[in-house]
N, CA, C and O atoms as CSV, one atom per row, in Angstrom:
chain,resi,resn,atom,element,x,y,z
A,1,UNK,N,N,53.987,82.279,67.151
A,1,UNK,CA,C,53.631,82.502,68.756
A,1,UNK,C,C,52.199,83.429,68.455
A,1,UNK,O,O,52.413,84.637,68.354
A,2,UNK,N,N,51.085,83.084,68.337
A,2,UNK,CA,C,50.050,83.425,68.275
A,2,UNK,C,C,49.549,83.488,69.548
A,2,UNK,O,O,48.970,84.574,69.560
A,3,UNK,N,N,49.427,83.021,70.553
A,3,UNK,CA,C,49.139,82.950,71.737
A,3,UNK,C,C,49.930,84.148,72.878
A,3,UNK,O,O,49.973,84.053,74.105
A,4,UNK,N,N,50.422,85.090,72.137
A,4,UNK,CA,C,51.537,85.875,73.308
A,4,UNK,C,C,50.389,86.558,73.836
A,4,UNK,O,O,49.257,86.573,73.353
A,5,UNK,N,N,50.761,87.067,74.776
A,5,UNK,CA,C,50.210,87.748,75.877
A,5,UNK,C,C,50.029,89.351,75.156
A,5,UNK,O,O,50.848,89.934,74.446
A,6,UNK,N,N,48.835,89.767,75.549
A,6,UNK,CA,C,47.939,90.790,74.906
A,6,UNK,C,C,48.775,92.545,74.970
A,6,UNK,O,O,48.632,93.544,74.266
A,7,UNK,N,N,49.528,92.280,76.011
A,7,UNK,CA,C,50.431,93.498,76.553
A,7,UNK,C,C,51.750,93.456,75.699
A,7,UNK,O,O,52.655,94.245,75.973
A,8,UNK,N,N,51.887,92.511,74.620
A,8,UNK,CA,C,53.236,93.000,73.984
A,8,UNK,C,C,52.400,93.905,73.137
A,8,UNK,O,O,52.700,95.098,73.190
A,9,UNK,N,N,51.296,93.515,72.282
A,9,UNK,CA,C,50.797,94.847,71.467
A,9,UNK,C,C,50.930,96.101,72.128
A,9,UNK,O,O,51.457,97.066,71.573
A,10,UNK,N,N,50.421,96.139,73.434
A,10,UNK,CA,C,50.390,97.424,73.781
A,10,UNK,C,C,51.714,98.235,73.669
A,10,UNK,O,O,51.910,99.394,73.304
A,11,UNK,N,N,52.605,97.210,74.120
A,11,UNK,CA,C,54.160,97.974,73.892
A,11,UNK,C,C,54.175,98.658,72.846
A,11,UNK,O,O,54.424,99.864,72.851
A,12,UNK,N,N,53.837,97.793,71.512
A,12,UNK,CA,C,54.028,98.271,70.216
A,12,UNK,C,C,53.094,99.238,70.083
A,12,UNK,O,O,53.588,100.164,69.440
A,13,UNK,N,N,51.814,99.488,70.435
A,13,UNK,CA,C,51.132,100.633,70.239
A,13,UNK,C,C,52.075,102.035,70.855
A,13,UNK,O,O,52.294,103.067,70.222
A,14,UNK,N,N,52.482,101.755,72.094
A,14,UNK,CA,C,53.019,102.907,72.961
A,14,UNK,C,C,54.612,103.332,71.900
A,14,UNK,O,O,55.072,104.452,71.675
A,15,UNK,N,N,55.068,102.143,71.491
A,15,UNK,CA,C,56.168,102.615,70.645
A,15,UNK,C,C,55.626,103.256,69.505
A,15,UNK,O,O,55.910,104.448,69.392
A,16,UNK,N,N,54.944,102.765,68.671
A,16,UNK,CA,C,54.497,103.109,67.296
A,16,UNK,C,C,53.921,105.022,67.880
A,16,UNK,O,O,54.158,105.899,67.049
A,17,UNK,N,N,53.485,105.305,68.734
A,17,UNK,CA,C,52.653,106.882,69.227
A,17,UNK,C,C,54.075,107.502,69.615
A,17,UNK,O,O,54.072,108.733,69.640
A,18,UNK,N,N,55.308,106.873,69.926
A,18,UNK,CA,C,56.738,107.514,69.593
A,18,UNK,C,C,56.310,108.038,71.737
A,18,UNK,O,O,56.644,109.081,72.298
A,19,UNK,N,N,55.707,107.124,72.205
A,19,UNK,CA,C,55.610,107.418,73.856
A,19,UNK,C,C,56.636,106.110,74.417
A,19,UNK,O,O,56.579,105.798,75.606
A,20,UNK,N,N,57.350,105.553,73.691
A,20,UNK,CA,C,58.136,104.351,74.460
A,20,UNK,C,C,59.718,105.201,74.888
A,20,UNK,O,O,60.771,104.919,74.316
A,21,UNK,N,N,59.630,106.054,75.776
A,21,UNK,CA,C,60.775,106.926,76.275
A,21,UNK,C,C,62.239,105.827,76.602
A,21,UNK,O,O,63.377,106.252,76.406
A,22,UNK,N,N,62.052,104.830,76.960
A,22,UNK,CA,C,63.180,104.138,77.955
A,22,UNK,C,C,62.766,102.808,77.441
A,22,UNK,O,O,61.805,102.587,76.704
A,23,UNK,N,N,63.777,101.783,78.016
A,23,UNK,CA,C,63.784,100.244,77.760
A,23,UNK,C,C,62.834,99.883,78.867
A,23,UNK,O,O,61.982,99.002,78.752
A,24,UNK,N,N,63.040,100.673,80.044
A,24,UNK,CA,C,62.419,99.986,81.197
A,24,UNK,C,C,61.107,100.538,81.231
A,24,UNK,O,O,60.441,100.329,82.245
A,25,UNK,N,N,60.704,101.090,80.465
A,25,UNK,CA,C,59.131,101.372,79.950
A,25,UNK,C,C,58.482,100.300,79.822
A,25,UNK,O,O,57.404,100.249,80.414
A,26,UNK,N,N,58.827,99.364,79.189
A,26,UNK,CA,C,58.747,97.924,78.386
A,26,UNK,C,C,58.219,97.114,79.560
A,26,UNK,O,O,57.038,96.780,79.653
A,27,UNK,N,N,59.098,96.836,80.394
A,27,UNK,CA,C,59.038,96.087,82.024
A,27,UNK,C,C,57.805,96.654,82.890
A,27,UNK,O,O,57.269,95.840,83.641
A,28,UNK,N,N,57.306,97.953,82.864
A,28,UNK,CA,C,56.224,98.556,83.489
A,28,UNK,C,C,54.840,98.160,82.727
A,28,UNK,O,O,53.767,98.349,83.299
A,29,UNK,N,N,54.900,97.613,81.440
A,29,UNK,CA,C,53.430,97.236,80.967
A,29,UNK,C,C,53.414,95.977,80.889
A,29,UNK,O,O,52.324,95.408,80.827
A,30,UNK,N,N,54.617,95.243,80.874
A,30,UNK,CA,C,54.572,93.532,80.582
A,30,UNK,C,C,55.470,93.188,81.750
A,30,UNK,O,O,56.599,93.679,81.772
A,31,UNK,N,N,54.972,92.196,82.956
A,31,UNK,CA,C,55.733,91.646,83.955
A,31,UNK,C,C,56.996,90.992,83.150
A,31,UNK,O,O,57.079,90.519,82.017
A,32,UNK,N,N,58.047,91.177,84.315
A,32,UNK,CA,C,59.366,90.547,84.172
A,32,UNK,C,C,59.449,88.907,84.110
A,32,UNK,O,O,60.394,88.216,83.730
A,33,UNK,N,N,58.156,88.500,84.604
A,33,UNK,CA,C,58.193,87.005,84.692
A,33,UNK,C,C,57.591,86.394,83.334
A,33,UNK,O,O,57.948,85.299,82.897
A,34,UNK,N,N,56.568,87.279,82.667
A,34,UNK,CA,C,56.108,86.951,81.510
A,34,UNK,C,C,57.284,86.876,80.674
A,34,UNK,O,O,57.657,85.849,80.107
A,35,UNK,N,N,57.926,88.145,80.609
A,35,UNK,CA,C,59.004,88.483,79.426
A,35,UNK,C,C,59.957,87.038,79.432
A,35,UNK,O,O,60.182,86.346,78.439
A,36,UNK,N,N,60.386,86.817,80.656
A,36,UNK,CA,C,61.399,85.865,80.992
A,36,UNK,C,C,60.828,84.571,80.231
A,36,UNK,O,O,61.419,84.196,79.218
A,37,UNK,N,N,59.852,83.973,80.625
A,37,UNK,CA,C,59.395,82.829,80.079
A,37,UNK,C,C,58.899,82.952,78.670
A,37,UNK,O,O,58.856,81.852,78.120
A,38,UNK,N,N,58.547,83.856,77.988
A,38,UNK,CA,C,58.501,83.705,76.546
A,38,UNK,C,C,59.867,83.903,75.796
A,38,UNK,O,O,60.077,83.717,74.597
A,39,UNK,N,N,60.759,84.326,76.769
A,39,UNK,CA,C,62.212,84.534,75.923
A,39,UNK,C,C,62.770,83.233,76.048
A,39,UNK,O,O,63.560,82.870,75.176
A,40,UNK,N,N,62.482,82.455,77.009
A,40,UNK,CA,C,63.278,80.894,77.803
A,40,UNK,C,C,64.220,81.233,78.221
A,40,UNK,O,O,65.273,80.791,77.762
A,41,UNK,N,N,64.210,82.103,79.202
A,41,UNK,CA,C,65.025,82.307,80.136
A,41,UNK,C,C,64.766,82.574,81.480
A,41,UNK,O,O,63.891,83.399,81.747
A,42,UNK,N,N,65.431,81.970,82.442
A,42,UNK,CA,C,64.932,82.181,84.143
A,42,UNK,C,C,65.006,83.334,84.459
A,42,UNK,O,O,65.940,84.034,84.068
A,43,UNK,N,N,63.825,83.892,85.408
A,43,UNK,CA,C,63.748,85.048,86.158
A,43,UNK,C,C,64.775,85.653,86.408
A,43,UNK,O,O,64.956,86.751,85.882
A,44,UNK,N,N,65.617,85.162,87.182
A,44,UNK,CA,C,66.824,85.819,87.921
A,44,UNK,C,C,67.509,86.261,86.769
A,44,UNK,O,O,67.969,87.403,86.769
A,45,UNK,N,N,67.664,85.427,85.655
A,45,UNK,CA,C,68.884,85.808,85.042
A,45,UNK,C,C,68.193,86.970,83.925
A,45,UNK,O,O,68.879,87.860,83.422
A,46,UNK,N,N,67.070,86.830,83.708
A,46,UNK,CA,C,66.368,88.119,82.964
A,46,UNK,C,C,66.625,89.625,84.252
A,46,UNK,O,O,67.000,90.769,83.994
A,47,UNK,N,N,66.274,89.060,85.514
A,47,UNK,CA,C,66.445,90.222,86.418
A,47,UNK,C,C,67.652,90.700,86.097
A,47,UNK,O,O,67.610,91.747,85.449
A,48,UNK,N,N,68.668,90.295,86.327
A,48,UNK,CA,C,70.153,90.506,86.381
A,48,UNK,C,C,70.600,90.980,85.097
A,48,UNK,O,O,71.694,91.542,85.153
A,49,UNK,N,N,70.015,90.911,83.839
A,49,UNK,CA,C,70.368,91.720,82.767
A,49,UNK,C,C,69.680,93.023,82.553
A,49,UNK,O,O,70.072,93.847,81.728
A,50,UNK,N,N,68.419,93.221,83.485
A,50,UNK,CA,C,67.602,94.185,83.586
A,50,UNK,C,C,68.625,95.004,84.440
A,50,UNK,O,O,69.028,95.936,83.744
A,51,UNK,N,N,69.134,95.015,85.540
A,51,UNK,CA,C,69.839,95.630,86.445
A,51,UNK,C,C,71.220,96.284,85.914
A,51,UNK,O,O,71.769,97.324,86.279
A,52,UNK,N,N,71.647,95.236,84.827
A,52,UNK,CA,C,72.543,95.711,83.944
A,52,UNK,C,C,72.300,95.575,82.440
A,52,UNK,O,O,72.502,94.559,81.774
A,53,UNK,N,N,71.965,96.425,82.125
A,53,UNK,CA,C,71.812,96.173,80.430
A,53,UNK,C,C,72.768,96.020,79.555
A,53,UNK,O,O,72.335,95.933,78.405
A,54,UNK,N,N,74.026,95.945,79.669
A,54,UNK,CA,C,74.803,95.835,79.080
A,54,UNK,C,C,75.195,94.032,78.716
A,54,UNK,O,O,75.820,93.580,77.757
A,55,UNK,N,N,74.547,93.285,79.900
A,55,UNK,CA,C,74.779,92.315,79.821
A,55,UNK,C,C,73.640,91.345,78.452
A,55,UNK,O,O,73.620,90.119,78.351
A,56,UNK,N,N,73.015,92.090,77.781
A,56,UNK,CA,C,71.985,91.837,77.186
A,56,UNK,C,C,72.968,91.070,76.160
A,56,UNK,O,O,74.136,91.436,76.036
A,57,UNK,N,N,72.473,90.069,75.485
A,57,UNK,CA,C,73.048,89.793,74.205
A,57,UNK,C,C,72.359,90.007,72.756
A,57,UNK,O,O,71.162,90.281,72.848
A,58,UNK,N,N,72.720,89.958,71.814
A,58,UNK,CA,C,72.127,90.185,70.525
A,58,UNK,C,C,70.872,89.876,70.492
A,58,UNK,O,O,69.853,90.560,70.396
A,59,UNK,N,N,71.151,88.262,70.624
A,59,UNK,CA,C,70.082,87.359,70.459
A,59,UNK,C,C,68.944,87.763,71.484
A,59,UNK,O,O,67.786,87.822,71.070
A,60,UNK,N,N,69.184,87.993,72.573
A,60,UNK,CA,C,67.919,88.297,73.506
A,60,UNK,C,C,67.164,89.785,73.305
A,60,UNK,O,O,66.053,90.165,73.676
A,61,UNK,N,N,68.070,90.366,72.675
A,61,UNK,CA,C,67.078,91.615,72.313
A,61,UNK,C,C,66.532,91.546,70.901
A,61,UNK,O,O,65.820,92.500,70.586
A,62,UNK,N,N,66.752,90.472,69.862
A,62,UNK,CA,C,66.254,89.739,68.773
A,62,UNK,C,C,65.052,89.206,69.042
A,62,UNK,O,O,64.131,89.243,68.226
A,63,UNK,N,N,64.948,88.606,70.331
A,63,UNK,CA,C,63.789,87.691,71.249
A,63,UNK,C,C,63.038,88.806,71.190
A,63,UNK,O,O,62.114,88.983,70.396
A,64,UNK,N,N,63.581,89.905,72.382
A,64,UNK,CA,C,62.440,90.722,72.517
A,64,UNK,C,C,62.134,91.543,71.655
A,64,UNK,O,O,61.012,91.930,71.982
A,65,UNK,N,N,62.415,92.015,70.819
A,65,UNK,CA,C,62.304,92.564,69.188
A,65,UNK,C,C,60.861,91.781,68.609
A,65,UNK,O,O,59.794,92.356,68.399
A,66,UNK,N,N,61.138,90.329,68.415
A,66,UNK,CA,C,59.939,89.873,67.811
A,66,UNK,C,C,58.520,89.758,68.940
A,66,UNK,O,O,57.347,89.658,68.581
A,67,UNK,N,N,58.880,89.792,69.950
A,67,UNK,CA,C,57.603,89.593,71.131
A,67,UNK,C,C,56.919,91.201,70.853
A,67,UNK,O,O,55.757,91.438,70.523
A,68,UNK,N,N,57.877,92.061,71.064
A,68,UNK,CA,C,56.861,93.457,70.896
A,68,UNK,C,C,56.683,94.045,69.979
A,68,UNK,O,O,56.230,95.187,69.899
A,69,UNK,N,N,57.131,93.108,68.870
A,69,UNK,CA,C,57.223,93.841,67.240
A,69,UNK,C,C,57.700,95.190,67.139
A,69,UNK,O,O,57.030,96.165,66.801
A,70,UNK,N,N,58.910,95.167,67.458
A,70,UNK,CA,C,59.625,96.927,67.357
A,70,UNK,C,C,60.733,96.204,66.680
A,70,UNK,O,O,61.184,95.069,66.832
A,71,UNK,N,N,61.096,97.357,65.753
A,71,UNK,CA,C,62.338,96.524,64.832
A,71,UNK,C,C,63.519,96.621,65.880
A,71,UNK,O,O,63.614,97.341,66.875
A,72,UNK,N,N,64.509,95.550,65.287
A,72,UNK,CA,C,65.522,95.222,65.996
A,72,UNK,C,C,66.235,96.569,66.502
A,72,UNK,O,O,66.370,96.878,67.686
A,73,UNK,N,N,66.702,97.374,65.305
A,73,UNK,CA,C,67.414,98.599,65.822
A,73,UNK,C,C,66.941,99.445,66.354
A,73,UNK,O,O,67.872,100.146,66.750
A,74,UNK,N,N,65.794,99.975,66.717
A,74,UNK,CA,C,64.996,100.493,67.362
A,74,UNK,C,C,65.310,99.992,68.875
A,74,UNK,O,O,65.559,100.789,69.779
A,75,UNK,N,N,65.283,99.044,68.993
A,75,UNK,CA,C,65.103,98.491,70.513
A,75,UNK,C,C,66.393,98.567,70.777
A,75,UNK,O,O,66.638,99.152,71.832
A,76,UNK,N,N,67.673,98.020,69.946
A,76,UNK,CA,C,69.488,98.574,69.933
A,76,UNK,C,C,69.436,99.851,70.714
A,76,UNK,O,O,69.972,99.935,71.820
A,77,UNK,N,N,68.738,100.934,70.102
A,77,UNK,CA,C,68.861,101.926,70.295
A,77,UNK,C,C,68.288,102.226,72.260
A,77,UNK,O,O,68.799,102.966,73.101
A,78,UNK,N,N,67.400,101.539,72.340
A,78,UNK,CA,C,66.380,101.921,73.672
A,78,UNK,C,C,67.808,101.233,74.907
A,78,UNK,O,O,68.322,101.762,75.892
A,79,UNK,N,N,68.034,99.929,74.270
A,79,UNK,CA,C,68.646,99.353,74.986
A,79,UNK,C,C,70.401,100.312,75.419
A,79,UNK,O,O,71.018,100.417,76.479
A,80,UNK,N,N,70.625,100.742,74.269
A,80,UNK,CA,C,71.792,101.230,74.333
A,80,UNK,C,C,71.898,102.593,75.553
A,80,UNK,O,O,72.717,102.680,76.468
A,81,UNK,N,N,70.847,103.516,75.220
A,81,UNK,CA,C,70.465,104.665,76.224
A,81,UNK,C,C,70.469,103.796,77.584
A,81,UNK,O,O,71.172,104.134,78.536
A,82,UNK,N,N,69.765,102.829,77.611
A,82,UNK,CA,C,69.823,102.562,78.922
A,82,UNK,C,C,70.863,102.057,79.699
A,82,UNK,O,O,70.780,101.999,80.926
A,83,UNK,N,N,72.196,101.549,78.834
A,83,UNK,CA,C,73.337,101.475,79.102
A,83,UNK,C,C,74.669,102.496,79.427
A,83,UNK,O,O,75.769,102.397,79.971
A,84,UNK,N,N,73.737,103.692,78.641
A,84,UNK,CA,C,74.609,104.766,78.680
A,84,UNK,C,C,74.302,105.755,80.077
A,84,UNK,O,O,75.115,106.523,80.591
A,85,UNK,N,N,73.092,105.535,80.461
A,85,UNK,CA,C,72.299,105.991,81.591
A,85,UNK,C,C,72.640,105.201,83.031
A,85,UNK,O,O,72.428,105.632,84.164
A,86,UNK,N,N,73.266,103.840,82.627
A,86,UNK,CA,C,73.329,102.598,83.647
A,86,UNK,C,C,72.028,102.947,84.399
A,86,UNK,O,O,71.875,103.265,85.578
A,87,UNK,N,N,71.039,102.787,83.297
A,87,UNK,CA,C,69.531,102.684,84.055
A,87,UNK,C,C,68.988,101.362,84.028
A,87,UNK,O,O,68.704,100.903,82.922
A,88,UNK,N,N,68.794,100.676,85.037
A,88,UNK,CA,C,68.286,99.401,85.398
A,88,UNK,C,C,66.743,99.490,85.021
A,88,UNK,O,O,65.929,100.364,85.320
A,89,UNK,N,N,66.585,98.355,84.294
A,89,UNK,CA,C,65.316,98.024,83.855
A,89,UNK,C,C,63.872,97.965,85.077
A,89,UNK,O,O,62.743,97.671,84.685
């Protein structure tokens, strides 16, 4: 995926600096439409999962982990915090 959106690397940089404080922050940097297309999801399906993060499957999180270049377990922690806070992204 050499031609992926440059904003994915920005998310990675924010995470690496320790400033990615929530799962929803990812979608303030990269539009949902871009992420949905790159994950092979329908936009409405992704929006539904973002409204209720407990709907995310491990394979969804793995795809997003690859796109943003954040370790799977670190992304799982952010999703878990969003679920606990019932925080839509």
